[in-house]
Structure formats: C-alpha cells, structure tokens
N, CA, C and O of each residue as an XYZ file, in Angstrom:
484
protein
N       0.744     -0.748      0.109
C      -0.005     -0.311     -0.087
C       0.927      1.272      0.333
O       0.328      2.330      0.522
N       2.092      1.170      0.398
C       3.125      2.314      0.815
C       3.462      2.100     -0.315
O       3.571      3.257     -0.724
N       3.816      1.209     -1.482
C       4.632      1.890     -2.672
C       3.440      2.629     -3.503
O       3.773      3.585     -4.204
N       2.182      2.273     -3.468
C       1.342      2.511     -3.993
C       1.272      4.297     -3.842
O       1.420      5.091     -4.770
N       1.062      4.558     -2.707
C       1.248      6.092     -2.146
C       2.127      6.885     -2.914
O       1.938      7.758     -3.761
N       3.583      6.146     -2.192
C       4.544      6.636     -2.876
C       4.657      7.376     -4.497
O       4.920      8.407     -5.117
N       4.188      5.805     -4.606
C       4.201      6.761     -6.870
C       3.212      7.053     -6.785
O       3.070      6.874     -7.994
N       2.190      7.399     -6.461
C       1.386      8.311     -6.810
C       1.373      9.704     -6.107
O       0.366     10.402     -6.227
N       2.489     10.167     -5.345
C       2.800     11.149     -4.725
C       3.983     11.823     -6.065
O       3.962     12.940     -6.583
N       4.788     10.843     -6.284
C       5.710     11.145     -7.009
C       5.225     11.538     -8.360
O       5.654     12.565     -8.886
N       4.194     10.636     -9.055
C       3.936     11.293    -10.405
C       2.671     12.625     -9.876
O       2.155     13.087    -10.894
N       2.194     13.189     -8.779
C       1.574     14.295     -9.232
C       2.273     15.111     -8.723
O       1.846     16.258     -8.850
N       3.972     14.918     -7.729
C       4.505     16.073     -7.682
C       5.090     16.227     -9.609
O       5.188     17.250    -10.287
N       5.281     15.240     -9.870
C       6.500     15.253    -10.722
C       5.284     16.323    -11.936
O       5.707     17.330    -12.503
N       3.433     15.683    -12.157
C       2.861     16.441    -13.074
C       2.516     17.858    -12.456
O       1.834     18.649    -13.107
N       2.947     18.142    -11.313
C       2.472     19.603    -10.615
C       3.605     20.846    -11.382
O       3.469     21.903    -11.998
N       4.682     20.028    -10.938
C       6.201     20.863    -11.313
C       6.078     20.887    -13.099
O       6.557     21.844    -13.707
N       5.512     19.944    -13.716
C       5.863     19.881    -14.867
C       4.344     21.653    -15.649
O       4.170     22.598    -16.417
N       3.877     20.916    -14.716
C       2.867     22.434    -15.379
C       2.937     23.531    -14.991
O       2.455     24.512    -15.557
N       3.799     23.518    -13.547
C       4.077     25.024    -13.627
C       5.165     25.028    -14.118
O       5.778     26.086    -13.980
N       5.570     24.380    -14.557
C       6.890     24.673    -15.217
C       6.813     25.447    -16.780
O       7.508     26.314    -17.310
N       5.589     24.658    -17.225
C       4.933     25.241    -18.248
C       4.459     26.585    -18.709
O       4.730     27.324    -19.655
N       3.349     26.635    -17.305
C       2.845     27.806    -17.600
C       3.714     29.138    -17.143
O       3.534     30.311    -17.471
N       4.681     28.581    -16.304
C       6.074     30.160    -16.349
C       6.423     30.099    -17.438
O       6.761     31.200    -17.872
N       6.526     29.113    -18.286
C       7.656     29.535    -19.848
C       6.477     30.416    -20.615
O       6.909     31.353    -21.286
N       4.987     30.220    -20.596
C       4.015     30.062    -21.440
C       3.652     31.557    -21.291
O       3.290     32.236    -22.252
N       3.796     32.141    -19.741
C       3.167     33.397    -19.206
C       3.458     34.546    -19.989
O       2.590     35.397    -19.794
N       4.555     35.016    -21.011
C       4.617     35.858    -22.076
C       3.831     35.502    -23.408
O       3.402     36.306    -24.235
N       3.769     34.565    -23.423
C       3.280     34.579    -24.588
C       2.367     34.255    -24.801
O       2.127     33.851    -25.939
N       1.179     34.269    -23.599
C      -0.152     34.300    -23.185
C      -0.723     35.857    -23.130
O      -1.766     36.374    -23.530
N       0.248     36.272    -22.565
C      -0.033     37.794    -22.296
C       0.248     38.027    -23.720
O      -0.557     38.914    -24.005
N       0.754     37.819    -24.521
C       0.815     38.321    -26.068
C      -0.431     38.312    -27.000
O      -1.003     39.209    -27.619
N      -0.650     36.949    -26.875
C      -2.104     36.338    -27.302
C      -3.632     37.196    -26.878
O      -4.591     37.429    -27.613
N      -3.423     37.563    -25.346
C      -4.483     38.096    -25.073
C      -4.494     39.484    -25.560
O      -5.614     39.830    -25.938
N      -3.384     40.574    -25.683
C      -2.852     41.138    -25.706
C      -3.620     41.450    -27.610
O      -4.153     42.527    -27.877
N      -3.523     40.494    -28.491
C      -3.947     40.666    -29.557
C      -5.541     40.616    -29.640
O      -6.230     41.363    -30.336
N      -5.955     39.700    -28.885
C      -7.077     39.604    -28.415
C      -7.733     40.740    -28.401
O      -8.514     41.166    -29.252
N      -7.488     41.092    -27.676
C      -7.614     42.765    -27.149
C      -7.855     43.565    -28.432
O      -8.821     44.051    -29.019
N      -6.183     43.453    -28.636
C      -6.438     44.659    -29.967
C      -7.112     44.395    -30.662
O      -7.597     45.401    -31.180
N      -7.618     43.216    -31.169
C      -8.561     43.001    -32.469
C      -9.850     42.822    -31.833
O     -10.718     42.400    -32.597
N     -10.133     42.990    -30.874
C     -11.770     42.731    -30.421
C     -11.675     44.670    -30.564
O     -11.989     45.019    -31.703
N     -11.510     45.215    -30.138
C     -11.960     46.565    -30.050
C     -12.101     47.763    -31.127
O     -11.079     48.143    -31.700
N     -13.258     48.321    -31.394
C     -13.666     49.434    -32.616
C     -12.489     50.154    -32.835
O     -11.958     50.239    -33.942
N     -12.037     50.707    -31.751
C     -11.111     51.311    -32.480
C      -9.265     51.463    -32.756
O      -8.550     52.342    -33.237
N      -9.026     50.122    -32.170
C      -7.772     49.418    -32.764
C      -8.348     48.915    -34.162
O      -7.793     49.423    -35.136
N      -9.316     48.048    -34.414
C      -9.864     47.478    -35.624
C      -9.620     48.656    -36.912
O      -9.258     48.304    -38.035
N      -9.878     50.069    -36.543
C      -9.509     51.467    -37.288
C      -8.119     51.417    -38.065
O      -7.737     51.408    -39.236
N      -7.671     51.394    -37.024
C      -5.976     51.454    -36.925
C      -5.109     50.523    -37.693
O      -4.090     50.755    -38.343
N      -5.916     49.131    -37.408
C      -5.581     48.002    -38.134
C      -5.355     47.672    -39.521
O      -4.510     47.024    -40.138
N      -7.004     48.725    -39.974
C      -7.155     48.454    -41.092
C      -6.302     49.232    -42.285
O      -5.947     48.928    -43.424
N      -6.120     50.717    -41.192
C      -5.513     51.940    -41.717
C      -4.213     51.327    -42.071
O      -4.088     51.358    -43.296
N      -3.301     50.839    -41.548
C      -2.088     50.870    -41.575
C      -1.699     49.073    -42.033
O      -0.624     48.474    -42.066
N      -2.944     48.684    -42.301
C      -2.465     47.335    -42.891
C      -2.083     46.242    -42.116
O      -1.860     45.200    -42.733
N      -1.943     46.239    -40.785
C      -1.558     45.611    -39.920
C      -2.223     43.897    -39.211
O      -1.621     42.975    -38.661
N      -3.522     44.067    -39.520
C      -4.300     43.222    -39.144
C      -4.071     41.840    -39.880
O      -4.442     40.866    -39.224
N      -3.500     41.568    -41.185
C      -2.934     40.209    -41.680
C      -2.047     39.636    -40.544
O      -2.233     38.558    -39.979
N      -0.503     41.019    -40.160
C       0.138     40.322    -40.135
C       0.160     39.895    -38.563
O       0.853     38.994    -38.092
N      -0.921     40.896    -37.713
C      -1.226     40.434    -36.624
C      -1.805     39.446    -35.990
O      -1.677     38.953    -34.869
N      -2.767     39.148    -37.319
C      -3.445     37.503    -36.522
C      -2.621     36.279    -37.045
O      -2.896     35.112    -36.770
N      -1.325     36.782    -38.023
C      -0.243     35.500    -38.506
C       0.018     35.165    -37.211
O      -0.160     34.063    -36.691
N       0.646     36.619    -36.477
C       1.584     36.420    -35.107
C       0.662     35.517    -34.770
O       0.798     34.351    -35.142
N      -0.589     35.977    -33.893
C      -1.463     35.156    -33.212
C      -1.890     34.233    -33.091
O      -2.201     33.759    -31.998
N      -2.067     33.585    -34.387
C      -2.046     31.848    -35.051
C      -0.915     31.508    -34.480
O      -1.051     30.846    -33.451
N       0.505     31.820    -34.920
C       1.292     30.824    -34.686
C       1.993     30.877    -32.834
O       2.348     29.844    -32.268
N       2.067     32.365    -32.119
C       1.967     32.030    -30.713
C       0.679     30.744    -30.282
O       0.903     29.770    -29.563
N      -0.520     31.044    -30.873
C      -1.501     30.092    -30.367
C      -1.108     28.539    -30.451
O      -1.337     27.580    -29.714
N      -0.358     28.712    -31.768
C      -0.138     26.975    -32.309
C       0.398     26.580    -31.336
O      -0.147     25.744    -30.615
N       2.012     27.258    -30.990
C       2.922     27.097    -30.070
C       2.538     26.686    -28.584
O       3.323     26.001    -27.929
N       1.578     27.021    -28.166
C       0.629     27.055    -26.806
C       0.295     25.939    -26.860
O       0.741     25.089    -26.090
N      -0.834     25.617    -28.073
C      -1.267     24.174    -27.944
C      -0.587     23.347    -28.122
O      -0.839     22.307    -27.514
N       0.698     23.380    -29.099
C       1.930     22.203    -29.356
C       2.513     21.836    -27.756
O       2.892     20.720    -27.400
N       2.481     23.011    -26.945
C       3.011     22.830    -25.671
C       2.490     21.957    -24.694
O       3.131     21.054    -24.156
N       0.674     22.406    -24.360
C       0.437     22.316    -23.778
C       0.166     20.419    -23.996
O       0.312     19.600    -23.089
N      -0.251     20.097    -25.443
C      -0.388     19.219    -25.975
C       1.115     17.716    -25.347
O       1.142     16.541    -24.982
N       1.736     18.468    -25.511
C       3.390     17.586    -25.241
C       3.006     17.411    -23.480
O       3.092     16.342    -22.876
N       2.610     18.619    -22.918
C       2.832     18.601    -21.249
C       1.625     17.147    -21.325
O       1.961     15.996    -21.050
N       0.547     17.465    -21.657
C      -0.500     16.025    -21.470
C      -0.303     14.984    -21.756
O      -0.678     13.934    -21.233
N       0.559     15.254    -22.973
C       1.312     13.463    -23.021
C       1.969     12.689    -22.311
O       1.970     11.464    -22.194
N       2.828     13.926    -21.596
C       4.204     13.482    -20.285
C       2.945     13.160    -19.334
O       3.131     12.347    -18.429
N       1.967     13.612    -19.449
C       0.866     13.118    -17.646
C       0.734     11.642    -18.333
O       1.306     10.708    -17.770
N       0.101     11.438    -19.367
C      -0.399     10.124    -19.274
C       0.427      9.301    -19.319
O       0.151      8.306    -18.648
N       1.757      9.265    -20.057
C       2.926      8.700    -19.901
C       3.680      8.566    -18.307
O       4.284      7.692    -17.685
N       3.434      9.373    -18.174
C       3.739      9.493    -16.054
C       3.330      8.567    -15.655
O       4.026      7.625    -15.274
N       1.521      8.615    -15.632
C       0.392      8.032    -14.794
C       0.719      6.558    -15.441
O       0.672      5.728    -14.533
N       1.038      5.945    -16.718
C       1.343      4.948    -17.013
C       2.523      4.185    -16.194
O       2.468      2.992    -15.895
N       3.444      4.934    -15.924
C       4.591      4.462    -15.834
C       4.828      4.275    -14.507
O       5.612      3.421    -14.095
N       4.057      5.192    -13.635
C       4.108      5.000    -12.479
C       2.695      4.094    -11.063
O       2.518      3.852     -9.869
N       2.080      3.958    -12.469
C       1.262      2.804    -12.095
C       1.563      1.703    -12.465
O       0.850      0.803    -12.021
N       2.780      1.276    -13.464
C       3.439     -0.187    -13.923
C       3.824      0.040    -12.336
O       3.132     -0.557    -11.511
N       4.681      0.706    -11.972
C       5.521      0.970    -11.219
C       4.935      0.446     -9.680
O       5.306     -0.591     -9.130
N       3.857      1.489     -9.086
C       3.087      0.996     -7.919
C       2.918     -0.721     -8.190
O       3.350     -1.534     -7.372
N       2.212     -1.130     -9.479
C       1.620     -2.382     -9.111
C       3.001     -3.080     -9.179
O       3.059     -3.870     -8.237
N       3.768     -3.097     -9.678
C       5.540     -3.723     -9.680
C       5.726     -4.268     -7.737
O       5.825     -5.304     -7.080
N       5.674     -2.566     -7.496
C       6.048     -2.951     -5.293
C       5.531     -3.607     -4.849
O       6.076     -4.515     -4.222
N       3.565     -3.429     -4.988
C       3.145     -4.452     -4.714
C       2.672     -5.598     -4.736
O       1.873     -6.171     -3.996
N       3.401     -6.007     -5.939
C       3.556     -7.645     -6.330
C       4.553     -8.096     -5.389
O       4.437     -9.024     -4.588
N       5.905     -7.064     -5.640
C       7.333     -7.329     -5.001
C       7.123     -7.773     -3.400
O       7.647     -8.662     -2.729
N       6.168     -6.803     -3.107
C       6.232     -6.855     -1.537
C       5.351     -8.303     -1.083
O       5.781     -9.143     -0.293
N       3.834     -8.367     -1.891
C       2.898     -9.390     -1.695
C       4.254    -11.031     -1.979
O       4.134    -11.948     -1.167
N       5.110    -11.145     -2.843
C       5.676    -12.139     -2.767
C       6.564    -12.300     -2.114
O       6.791    -13.455     -1.753
N       7.788    -10.801     -1.515
C       8.465    -11.103     -0.302
C       7.755    -11.467      1.414
O       8.152    -12.232      2.292
N       6.839    -10.745      1.366
C       6.119    -11.254      2.744
C       5.421    -12.579      2.426
O       4.650    -12.960      3.307
N       5.542    -13.399      1.288
C       4.801    -14.688      1.201
C       6.164    -15.637      1.727
O       6.232    -16.459      2.642
N       7.203    -15.164      0.753
C       8.525    -16.406      1.489
C       8.608    -16.015      2.775
O       8.241    -16.941      3.497
N       8.890    -15.168      3.319
C       9.738    -15.271      4.596
C       8.156    -16.120      5.110
O       8.134    -17.293      5.482
N       7.126    -15.367      5.034
C       6.661    -16.545      6.065
C       5.583    -15.899      7.228
O       4.650    -15.365      6.627
N       5.461    -15.808      8.421
C       4.748    -14.747      8.916
C       3.385    -15.017      9.202
O       2.888    -16.075      8.815
N       2.669    -14.113      9.887
C       1.120    -13.725      9.889
C       1.092    -13.472      8.654
O       1.202    -14.680      8.445
N       1.047    -13.024      7.582
C       0.698    -12.576      6.387
C       0.646    -13.792      5.253
O      -0.269    -13.971      4.449
N       2.069    -14.719      5.412
C       1.338    -15.892      4.618
C       0.868    -17.032      5.158
O       0.822    -18.135      4.613
N       0.423    -16.656      6.553
C      -0.729    -18.035      6.981
C      -2.619    -17.383      6.847
O      -3.714    -17.946      6.870
N      -2.212    -16.126      6.725
C      -3.602    -15.512      5.794
C      -3.488    -15.887      4.857
O      -4.061    -16.973      4.777
N      -2.991    -15.580      3.905
C      -3.047    -15.744      2.729
C      -3.502    -17.283      1.943
O      -4.330    -17.579      1.081
N      -2.459    -18.071      2.767
C      -3.012    -19.317      2.834
C      -4.369    -20.032      3.342
O      -4.879    -21.024      2.822
N      -4.728    -19.501      4.182
C      -5.931    -19.959      4.511
C      -6.982    -19.251      3.716
O      -8.001    -19.919      3.540
N      -6.964    -17.702      3.043
C      -7.626    -17.381      2.272
C      -7.987    -18.048      0.656
O      -9.034    -18.113      0.012
N      -6.299    -18.578      0.324
C      -6.628    -19.490     -0.531
C      -6.759    -21.023     -0.521
O      -7.179    -21.796     -1.382
N      -6.445    -21.154      0.272
C      -7.019    -22.849      0.602
C      -8.495    -22.879      0.284
O      -8.776    -23.813     -0.468
N      -9.843    -21.885      0.752
C     -10.647    -21.995      0.028
C     -10.981    -21.656     -1.521
O     -12.168    -21.449     -1.773
N     -10.361    -21.606     -2.224
C     -10.290    -21.517     -3.881
C      -9.612    -22.777     -4.717
O      -9.433    -22.870     -5.931
N      -9.306    -23.683     -3.699
C      -8.564    -24.828     -4.586
C      -9.638    -25.949     -3.920
O      -9.570    -27.135     -4.241
C-alpha cells in the first residue's frame, strides 16, 4: 500500500512541477495572445489596424503563438499520461514484489493468505 502511495505522490509532484514550469514558460506568450485578442476586439484598434494594414500580420502572429501554446500543452498532456502509466506500473511492481516477499518470509501474512487461498482450491 505504501508503494502505491509513494508512486502516486511522485506522479502528482512531477505532474504539478511540469504544469507550473510550462505555465511560467508560457506566460509571456499568453500575455501576447491576450493583447492581440483585445487589440483585435476593440473598434478603435480595428480602424487603426485596417488603416496601417496590420491586421493580417497580427493575425498571423496570433495564430503562430496560439499554435505554439497548443503544441506545448499537448506535449504536457502526453507526458502526464506517460507518467501515469509508468508510475502505475511501478506501483503494481512494488505491490506484487512486497506480496511475494511477504509470502517468502512466512509469518502471519503468509498464514492468512494461505488460509484464504485454501478456500479457492
């Protein structure tokens, strides 16, 4: 049981660290996309964008930033899934390793297991 708790804690800690790290890294790009969203959404800015011909440039820049943010977020999600699989597998190995070790050493655990197993034979 402790092995499972430890592996879940490791997975959660790693996942939180990766998420925090990505959010910190993406903060400037997110501010940029929000700025473009506000700039493109106001009527006053829209007139200037059309007048100076900046709308396609800013739209392309917004698309590029958004695609980068999306790709990084998808990568983080994949890492979280892979980490979950890895740590779950590690927990199963730890659980069955302890079970096997406890059966080999004998004692009350082995006795109770044999008593339970006898009803299935």
